[in-house]
C-alpha positions as CSV (number, residue, x, y, z in Angstrom):
1,M,32.0,-98.3,7.9
2,S,33.8,-101.7,7.9
3,A,36.8,-100.1,9.6
4,Q,34.9,-99.1,12.7
5,P,34.1,-102.7,13.9
6,A,37.6,-103.7,13.3
7,V,38.9,-100.7,15.4
8,A,36.4,-101.6,18.2
9,E,37.5,-105.2,18.1
10,K,41.1,-104.2,18.3
11,T,40.3,-102.0,21.2
12,R,38.5,-104.7,23.1
13,A,41.0,-107.4,22.3
14,P,43.5,-106.6,25.1
15,W,40.7,-106.6,27.7
16,L,39.3,-109.9,26.4
17,E,42.8,-111.3,26.3
18,F,43.4,-110.2,29.9
19,I,40.1,-111.6,31.2
20,G,40.6,-114.8,29.3
21,G,44.1,-115.1,30.8
22,Q,42.8,-114.5,34.3
23,A,40.1,-117.1,33.9
24,L,42.7,-119.6,32.5
25,A,45.0,-119.0,35.4
26,L,42.3,-119.4,38.0
27,G,40.9,-122.5,36.4
28,G,44.3,-124.1,36.0
29,A,45.2,-123.3,39.6
30,F,42.0,-124.9,41.0
31,L,42.5,-127.9,38.8
32,F,46.1,-128.4,39.9
33,A,45.3,-127.8,43.6
34,G,42.4,-130.3,43.3
35,V,44.6,-133.0,41.8
36,V,47.4,-132.5,44.3
37,G,44.9,-132.4,47.1
38,A,43.3,-135.6,45.8
39,L,46.7,-137.4,45.9
40,I,47.2,-136.3,49.6
41,I,43.7,-137.4,50.6
42,Q,44.1,-140.7,48.7
43,A,47.3,-141.3,50.7
44,Y,45.1,-141.6,53.8
45,G,42.9,-144.2,52.2
46,V,40.0,-141.9,51.7
47,S,38.1,-141.1,48.5
48,P,39.0,-137.6,47.3
49,L,35.7,-137.2,45.5
50,E,33.8,-138.1,48.6
51,V,35.8,-135.5,50.6
52,Y,35.1,-132.8,48.1
53,R,31.4,-133.9,48.1
54,I,31.2,-133.5,51.9
55,I,32.8,-130.1,51.7
56,W,30.1,-129.0,49.2
57,V,27.2,-130.6,51.1
58,Y,28.2,-129.1,54.4
59,S,28.5,-125.7,52.8
60,S,25.3,-125.6,50.7
61,S,22.8,-128.4,51.4
62,E,20.7,-126.1,53.7
63,L,20.2,-122.4,54.1
64,S,21.7,-122.5,57.5
65,D,24.9,-124.1,56.1
66,F,25.3,-121.4,53.5
67,A,24.6,-118.8,56.2
68,R,27.5,-120.2,58.2
69,V,29.7,-119.9,55.1
70,L,28.8,-116.2,54.8
71,A,29.3,-115.7,58.5
72,N,32.8,-117.2,58.2
73,A,33.5,-115.0,55.2
74,T,32.4,-111.7,56.8
75,P,35.6,-111.0,58.8
76,L,37.8,-112.3,56.0
77,I,36.4,-109.8,53.6
78,F,37.3,-106.9,55.8
79,S,40.7,-108.4,56.6
80,G,41.4,-109.0,52.9
81,L,40.4,-105.5,52.0
82,A,42.7,-104.1,54.7
83,V,45.6,-106.0,53.3
84,A,44.8,-105.1,49.7
85,V,44.6,-101.4,50.2
86,A,48.0,-101.2,51.8
87,F,49.4,-103.6,49.1
88,K,48.1,-101.4,46.3
89,A,50.2,-98.6,47.8
90,G,53.3,-100.8,47.7
91,M,53.2,-101.7,51.4
92,F,52.6,-105.0,53.3
93,N,50.3,-104.5,56.3
94,I,51.0,-107.6,58.5
95,G,49.5,-105.7,61.4
96,V,45.8,-106.3,60.6
97,E,45.9,-108.9,63.4
98,G,46.9,-106.3,66.0
99,Q,44.6,-103.6,64.6
100,Y,41.4,-105.7,64.9
101,I,42.4,-106.8,68.4
102,V,42.8,-103.2,69.5
103,A,39.6,-102.3,67.7
104,M,37.6,-104.9,69.7
105,M,39.0,-103.2,72.8
106,T,38.0,-99.7,71.7
107,A,34.6,-100.9,70.5
108,S,34.1,-102.5,73.9
109,V,34.9,-99.3,75.7
110,A,32.3,-97.5,73.6
111,A,29.7,-100.2,74.1
112,L,30.2,-100.1,77.9
113,S,30.6,-96.3,78.4
114,L,28.0,-95.0,75.9
115,D,25.2,-97.4,76.8
116,F,22.9,-94.5,77.7
117,L,22.6,-93.7,74.0
118,P,19.7,-95.0,71.9
119,S,20.4,-97.9,69.7
120,V,20.3,-95.8,66.5
121,L,23.3,-93.8,67.9
122,L,25.0,-96.4,70.1
123,L,25.6,-99.1,67.5
124,P,27.2,-96.7,64.9
125,A,29.3,-95.2,67.7
126,V,30.6,-98.6,68.7
127,V,31.4,-99.6,65.1
128,L,33.1,-96.2,64.5
129,S,35.1,-96.7,67.7
130,G,36.3,-100.0,66.4
131,M,37.4,-98.4,63.1
132,L,39.1,-95.5,64.9
133,G,40.9,-98.0,67.1
134,G,42.2,-99.9,64.1
135,M,43.2,-96.7,62.4
136,A,45.0,-95.4,65.4
137,W,47.0,-98.7,65.8
138,A,47.9,-98.6,62.1
139,A,49.0,-94.9,62.4
140,I,52.0,-95.8,64.5
141,P,53.8,-98.0,61.9
142,A,52.6,-95.7,59.2
143,Y,54.2,-92.7,60.9
144,L,57.4,-94.7,61.5
145,K,57.4,-95.7,57.8
146,V,57.1,-92.2,56.3
147,R,59.2,-90.4,58.9
148,T,62.1,-92.8,59.7
149,G,61.9,-95.3,56.8
150,A,61.3,-98.2,59.3
151,H,59.9,-101.2,57.3
152,E,56.2,-101.7,57.9
153,V,56.6,-105.5,58.0
154,V,58.9,-105.4,61.0
155,T,56.9,-102.6,62.8
156,T,53.5,-104.2,62.2
157,I,54.6,-107.6,63.4
158,M,55.9,-106.0,66.6
159,M,52.7,-104.0,67.0
160,N,50.7,-107.3,66.9
161,G,52.5,-108.5,70.0
162,I,52.0,-105.2,71.8
163,A,48.3,-105.3,70.9
164,L,47.9,-108.7,72.6
165,S,49.6,-107.4,75.7
166,L,47.6,-104.2,75.7
167,V,44.2,-106.0,75.5
168,A,45.3,-108.5,78.2
169,W,46.1,-105.5,80.5
170,A,42.8,-103.9,79.7
171,L,40.9,-107.1,80.5
172,L,42.8,-107.5,83.8
173,N,42.2,-103.9,84.9
174,P,39.8,-101.2,83.5
175,L,37.6,-103.5,81.4
176,R,37.4,-106.4,83.8
177,S,33.8,-107.4,84.7
178,G,32.6,-106.2,88.1
179,D,31.0,-109.6,88.7
180,E,33.3,-111.2,91.2
181,G,31.7,-114.6,90.8
182,L,33.0,-114.9,87.2
183,V,35.8,-117.3,86.5
184,D,36.4,-116.2,82.9
185,L,38.3,-113.0,82.3
186,R,36.0,-110.8,80.3
187,T,34.2,-107.5,80.2
188,D,30.6,-106.9,81.4
189,I,27.9,-108.0,78.9
190,F,27.0,-105.3,76.4
191,T,23.6,-103.9,76.3
192,T,21.5,-105.3,73.5
193,K,21.4,-101.8,71.9
194,A,25.1,-102.2,71.0
195,L,24.7,-105.6,69.4
196,I,24.4,-106.2,65.6
197,P,21.1,-108.1,64.8
198,T,21.2,-111.2,62.6
199,I,20.0,-111.1,59.0
200,A,17.7,-114.1,59.8
201,A,15.9,-112.1,62.5
202,G,15.4,-109.2,60.2
203,L,14.0,-111.3,57.4
204,G,11.9,-113.7,59.5
205,L,14.1,-116.7,58.8
206,E,14.8,-117.8,62.4
207,E,13.5,-121.3,61.8
208,Q,15.8,-121.9,58.8
209,V,18.8,-120.0,60.1
210,P,19.1,-120.3,63.9
211,P,20.7,-117.5,65.9
212,S,23.8,-119.6,66.6
213,V,24.8,-119.1,63.0
214,H,25.6,-115.4,63.7
215,L,25.2,-114.1,60.2
216,T,24.7,-110.5,61.0
217,W,24.1,-107.3,58.9
218,L,27.9,-106.9,58.9
219,F,28.0,-109.2,55.9
220,P,26.1,-106.8,53.6
221,V,28.2,-104.0,55.1
222,A,31.3,-106.0,54.0
223,L,30.0,-106.2,50.5
224,I,29.3,-102.4,50.6
225,A,32.9,-102.0,51.8
226,C,34.1,-103.9,48.7
227,A,32.1,-101.6,46.4
228,I,33.5,-98.5,48.3
229,V,37.1,-99.8,48.1
230,W,36.7,-100.5,44.4
231,F,35.3,-97.0,43.7
232,L,38.1,-95.5,45.8
233,L,40.9,-97.4,44.0
234,F,39.6,-97.3,40.4
235,R,37.4,-94.2,40.2
236,T,39.0,-91.5,42.3
237,R,42.2,-89.5,42.0
238,L,43.3,-90.8,45.4
239,G,43.0,-94.4,44.3
240,Y,44.9,-93.7,41.1
241,E,47.7,-92.1,43.0
242,I,47.7,-95.1,45.5
243,R,48.0,-97.5,42.6
244,A,50.6,-95.4,40.9
245,I,53.0,-95.4,43.9
246,G,52.3,-99.1,44.3
247,S,53.3,-99.8,40.7
248,S,56.3,-97.5,40.5
249,S,57.0,-95.1,43.3
250,G,59.8,-93.4,41.4
251,S,57.6,-92.6,38.4
252,A,54.8,-91.5,40.7
253,E,57.1,-89.1,42.6
254,A,58.4,-87.8,39.3
255,G,54.8,-87.1,38.4
256,G,54.4,-84.9,41.4
257,I,52.7,-87.4,43.8
258,S,53.5,-87.1,47.5
259,I,54.7,-90.6,48.3
260,K,54.8,-90.2,52.1
261,G,51.4,-88.6,52.3
262,L,49.7,-91.2,50.1
263,Q,51.3,-94.1,52.0
264,M,50.1,-92.6,55.3
265,K,46.5,-92.3,53.9
266,A,46.6,-95.8,52.5
267,F,47.7,-97.2,55.8
268,L,45.1,-95.4,57.8
269,I,42.4,-96.6,55.4
270,S,43.8,-100.1,55.8
271,G,43.7,-99.8,59.6
272,A,40.1,-98.6,59.5
273,L,39.0,-101.6,57.5
274,G,41.1,-103.8,59.8
275,G,39.1,-102.4,62.7
276,L,35.9,-104.0,61.4
277,V,37.4,-107.6,61.3
278,G,36.5,-108.7,64.8
279,L,33.2,-106.9,65.2
280,N,31.1,-109.8,63.9
281,S,32.3,-112.0,66.7
282,L,32.2,-109.2,69.3
283,L,28.9,-107.6,68.5
284,G,27.1,-110.4,66.7
285,D,28.1,-113.5,68.7
286,R,29.3,-113.0,72.2
287,G,28.2,-109.6,73.2
288,Y,31.3,-109.1,75.4
289,L,35.1,-109.1,75.0
290,A,36.8,-112.1,76.7
291,H,40.4,-113.3,76.9
292,N,39.8,-116.1,74.5
293,Y,38.7,-114.0,71.5
294,E,39.2,-115.3,68.0
295,I,42.7,-114.8,66.6
296,G,44.3,-115.4,63.2
297,L,41.8,-113.4,61.2
298,G,44.4,-110.7,60.3
299,F,46.8,-113.3,58.9
300,A,43.9,-115.0,57.1
301,G,43.3,-111.7,55.3
302,I,46.7,-112.1,53.6
303,T,45.5,-115.4,52.1
304,V,42.2,-113.8,51.0
305,A,44.0,-110.8,49.4
306,F,46.4,-113.1,47.5
307,L,43.6,-115.4,46.3
308,G,41.5,-112.4,45.3
309,R,44.5,-110.7,43.5
310,N,43.9,-107.7,45.7
311,H,40.7,-106.8,43.9
312,P,37.6,-106.2,45.9
313,L,35.5,-108.6,43.9
314,G,38.1,-111.3,44.0
315,I,38.5,-110.7,47.8
316,A,34.8,-111.3,48.3
317,L,34.8,-114.5,46.3
318,A,38.0,-115.7,48.0
319,A,36.5,-115.1,51.4
320,V,33.4,-117.1,50.5
321,L,35.7,-119.9,49.2
322,L,37.6,-120.0,52.5
323,G,34.4,-119.9,54.4
324,M,33.2,-123.0,52.5
325,L,36.5,-124.8,53.3
326,S,36.1,-123.8,57.0
327,R,32.6,-125.1,57.1
328,G,33.7,-128.3,55.1
329,Q,36.4,-128.9,57.7
330,E,33.6,-129.6,60.3
331,G,32.1,-132.1,57.9
332,I,35.4,-133.8,57.3
333,A,36.0,-134.0,61.1
334,V,32.8,-135.9,61.7
335,T,32.8,-138.0,58.6
336,F,36.3,-139.1,57.9
337,D,39.4,-140.2,59.8
338,L,41.5,-137.4,58.3
339,P,43.7,-134.9,60.1
340,T,42.0,-131.5,60.5
341,E,45.2,-130.0,59.0
342,T,44.3,-131.5,55.6
343,L,42.3,-128.5,54.5
344,I,45.0,-126.2,55.7
345,I,47.4,-128.0,53.4
346,L,44.9,-127.7,50.6
347,E,44.5,-124.0,51.2
348,G,48.3,-123.6,51.0
349,I,48.5,-125.6,47.8
350,L,45.7,-123.5,46.3
351,I,47.4,-120.2,47.2
352,L,50.7,-121.3,45.7
353,S,48.9,-122.6,42.6
354,V,47.1,-119.3,42.1
355,V,50.2,-117.2,42.6
356,V,52.3,-119.3,40.2
357,A,49.5,-119.6,37.6
358,Y,48.8,-115.8,37.5
359,E,52.5,-115.1,37.2
360,L,52.9,-117.6,34.3
361,V,49.9,-116.2,32.5
362,R,51.2,-112.6,33.1
363,R,54.5,-113.5,31.6
364,G,52.8,-115.2,28.6
365,L,50.6,-112.2,27.9
366,T,53.6,-109.9,28.2
367,R,55.6,-111.9,25.7
368,R,52.6,-112.1,23.3
369,R,52.1,-108.3,23.5
370,Q,55.8,-107.7,22.9
371,R,55.7,-109.9,19.8
372,T,52.6,-108.0,18.6
373,V,54.3,-104.6,19.1
374,R,57.4,-105.8,17.3
375,A,55.3,-107.1,14.4
376,E,53.4,-103.8,14.1
377,E,56.7,-101.9,14.2
378,H,58.1,-104.1,11.5
379,V,55.0,-103.5,9.3
380,I,55.3,-99.7,9.8
381,A,59.0,-99.7,9.0
382,T,58.3,-101.7,5.9
383,K,55.7,-99.3,4.7
384,E,58.0,-96.3,5.3
385,D,60.9,-98.0,3.4
386,T,58.5,-98.7,0.5
387,R,57.3,-95.1,0.5
388,D,60.8,-93.8,0.6
389,A,61.9,-96.1,-2.2
390,T,59.0,-94.9,-4.4
391,P,60.2,-92.3,-7.0
């Protein structure tokens, strides 16, 4: 009876050790980044504690402030998931930027051409069109990768530039608004049936959270996407094979896994997730596609994926953290005489700190486990020598 708890404790120990190491790395990274950031802020003659307090106050003092944080985090979750899925398969999808830009164009086409449909059909069709647009744009570098061996980093970066030109052409020609009095280059305004309602309107919180916050039902959809990606990666055969080729493509191929087929599937899934990145701005804010659409969300997803260690839960938390920093940047701009790039520097320091801290902890845990294995092997060898020496 006494041996069973010991066995269970020994079985749980590696997991507890891993979780403890992850928590230590994350805590150490935040502490280091906070100290370095404080030194930078102090160099401008501003109190670091006051700056950190303003970031927290502007992000959480009122319900509308926290709603803005979640609205900022919504596209970052989708972008981080898109990067993470490809990375788990051993690929680096730099093309999320172009994929969500093209997805906004295809979603706009659906919103304008299918406006005869009822809302219950039109809105899902628009969202699905966005996902298909992102998937189609990701299929091109994926095909080049598996067929010709062209590196996905190079092809996706080039596809980003083509996406910008393609959408600019569409706004100048087939999607351009028919209103000749308009100065801005944009599409016609979408019907309200194609727009995503805000959470505040659905819950009766318009007074606490004004419509200008644009926290739509895409945020819970983003959380559902995190759960789906987690289930896909860690509870399905497809996810196991994706992680296998990402860890060691040679071993996976020797085990009978089709490398090219899995990479193609992973890239298509990544593109579909990337297609959701710009929809909160398109369908929850403006209600039309204009030439000055928001850019940079695809590259921000790389930051989110790195901070979240390519895990869906970590990605959601990292996106909320960056959403808080983005909201805090507004508070800093109106409170202190600090450059707006200060928080960008802090984000960079935090990313480097997290990457280095996790790597140091990983190496430490690996060395510790190696010592444990060698000690166990020594004990076994000693017992065998003793048994052989016994007459």
